[in-house]
C-alpha angles and dihedrals in degrees: 000000000000123000098254098036114124122254114237112219131182122214106236132202114207095181107099122119120189139166135282094023089050125031093242145024109263128230095259090064095040109025082197089283107073128061115209089194086072119073137205140171099038098324105324112146119239105252136166096264141083086225135053130223113246090232093040128251111326146188116254092214094058108113091211090053092049090050091049093050096046095046091048089054091048093053091046093055097252112149100203150321139267107215124209105235127185099191135247103302123114096232120127112327095332094115090054091050091048093050094047092047091053090052091062100065102073097044090043090055090048090052092047093245131136127231128206130176127236105202116215100212088177083087089075098065088042090056089049091050090051090049090242092120131035113239092238091055097063096105093041090053093051091047091054090052091049090049089051091052091050092051096045127014098022086061094053114113090233096053113119114247137179116202089350094304124111119250117233127181127194120204122230133335101266098093124054121011125237093262091047093053088049089055092048091058100033095115110097115246096007100092118105123218089284118198122192125202121269097333133037121262115216091252096042126106090213147319145270127208130226134192115270103199101202096045102017100142095047091045091053090052090049093051095049091046091050097052097041107115092349093125097221131108113279132189112191119199134236124190140173101219142313120238112149128193097212098110093047089048090048090234094124140310116301118269089225130259145273116205119241088217094198092302094308095113091065093043094051097044094044094046091051092048094048092049094048096085092239115146093224132039122189125203111209103236147007095177119354093139093172092061095036094231094127126140091177110111111280138182089249101048105017112196094331097115095045090049088055092051090048092049095047092048090053091047101042108020114020113024092173094059116128092197114142129196090237089063089068090068094060101076090057090053089052091048091053091051092049086067088066095051096089090054095039108030091172090077094059094091092053092046092050088051090053090052091053091048093050090050091055125081098241104026102100098096094050091044089052091053093050091048092051091051092050093045089054091060118097108284091011100135126038 
């Protein structure tokens, strides 16, 4: 990768709970309207999504799942993830999200991927509404969370940095106000490379874009026009589609939709982002199954979207890449074999070796050979 090439990042949701890893099916699979214990269409579980994960609904805290996701990204040419984080409070499923986010750093480093946090400051008014936080403590609460990040995740080797400073996003404009964000970062030298959504806050170092389903094409044009020549850090967005399940789940009205267009929506938005000259490009999303913006392999689209990412990276970013579409199938084979590990602990060393090979630039052929040998053992394939 050349010095000024953009980093390709995938927005990542760490909020899924699933049996048997967890004792229950979490809200993001059920939305209190779908029961994954029920099946349809030849065994598919009923989940809160119009689409279905290729490996089935999963638990975000499962180490084998984390390995599968990160190695898929690596083979697709994705450089890292932006993780949705709701802070340190014990409201709703925020502790689960915090725990699962923390579990990503070590395996991301092992895979050679970067991690950044997208802070959901909408949690702060929710805490006030629930009388868990006094209204006059909003800024103090955010400062504590920023201090925690500085002392913990910002110091992780895998944390994404620009010019030696950690990158932090905040989602939306419904949390802290402009003056409050200014107070959060009023200490000289302590502010991260802070990116606000769509437009630049006064205290932000730049911006990131996000799909706006009802006016998505016009909004993309507005974002690119606004950052052209602006001189601040920009992170344009690419996305495959938008098709949320909220109305069917009776959560709220739908946000609208963006057509998949046979995969062309992702290709066009990603190509435009990669050609923009921005240092960072975010794909929205890896796995927001509720909004249907997933590029993770699914029953409906298979590996199509990851093949497109791989191809565009090779064409526009890394012409010397030897990445091959067939390599994208290897992490799933590893994931399937991990299920045998508890019964056959002797294979762990070989599986760990496969993971290291898949994290390396030229390890696909050797990984494929090891996987084939293990799959030929009794009980190897299921």
